[in-house]
C-alpha positions in Angstrom: -24.6 -34.7 14.8 -23.2 -34.8 18.3 -23.1 -31.0 18.6 -26.7 -30.4 20.0 -25.9 -31.0 23.6 -23.3 -28.2 23.4 -25.5 -25.6 21.7 -28.2 -24.7 24.1 -27.9 -21.0 24.9 -29.4 -21.2 28.3 -28.2 -18.2 30.4 -25.2 -17.6 28.1 -25.0 -14.1 26.7 -25.6 -13.8 23.0 -21.9 -12.9 22.3 -20.8 -16.0 24.2 -23.3 -18.1 22.3 -22.1 -16.8 18.9 -18.5 -17.4 19.9 -19.4 -20.9 20.9 -21.0 -21.6 17.6 -18.0 -20.1 15.8 -15.6 -22.5 17.7 -17.8 -25.4 16.7 -17.9 -24.2 13.1 -14.1 -24.3 13.0 -14.4 -28.1 13.1 -16.7 -27.9 10.1 -14.5 -25.7 7.9 -16.3 -25.8 4.6 -19.1 -23.3 3.9 -21.5 -26.2 3.3 -20.7 -27.8 6.6 -20.9 -24.5 8.5 -24.3 -23.8 6.9 -25.5 -27.3 7.8 -24.3 -26.9 11.4 -26.1 -23.5 11.7 -29.3 -24.9 10.2 -29.3 -27.9 12.7 -28.5 -25.5 15.5 -31.5 -23.3 14.6 -33.8 -26.3 14.3 -32.7 -27.5 17.7 -33.3 -24.1 19.3 -36.7 -23.8 17.7 -37.7 -27.2 19.0 -36.6 -26.3 22.5 -38.6 -23.1 22.4 -41.7 -24.9 21.1 -41.3 -27.5 23.9 -41.1 -24.8 26.5 -44.1 -23.0 25.1 -46.1 -26.2 24.8 -45.4 -27.3 28.3 -46.3 -24.0 29.9 -49.4 -23.8 27.8 -50.4 -27.4 28.5 -50.2 -26.9 32.2 -52.7 -24.1 32.0 -55.0 -26.0 29.6 -54.3 -29.7 29.7 -57.3 -30.6 27.5 -55.6 -28.9 24.5 -52.9 -31.6 24.3 -55.5 -34.4 24.0 -58.0 -33.2 21.5 -59.6 -36.6 21.3 -60.7 -36.3 24.9 -63.0 -33.2 24.6 -66.0 -33.3 26.8 -69.3 -31.8 25.7 -68.6 -28.9 28.1 -65.2 -28.3 26.5 -66.8 -28.2 23.0 -69.4 -25.8 24.2 -66.7 -23.5 25.7 -64.8 -23.6 22.4 -67.9 -22.7 20.4 -68.7 -19.8 22.7 -65.2 -18.4 22.3 
């Protein structure tokens, strides 16, 4: 679905974002298509939020991304926690 590039909320107010979704939903006028569009939108937003969380977390703790590369010191620190 080519809608994803248009659906990122970014700095848009929630009312503007909802209106934007409604305008897109007009092109998908059946209840089933509207539901599918909203589900895909929600998935896309969740993926973006997870990517943002992961990137900010991984900057602080880069060893978490690559669990196969734990050193003995890393393992000891994890056990102590």
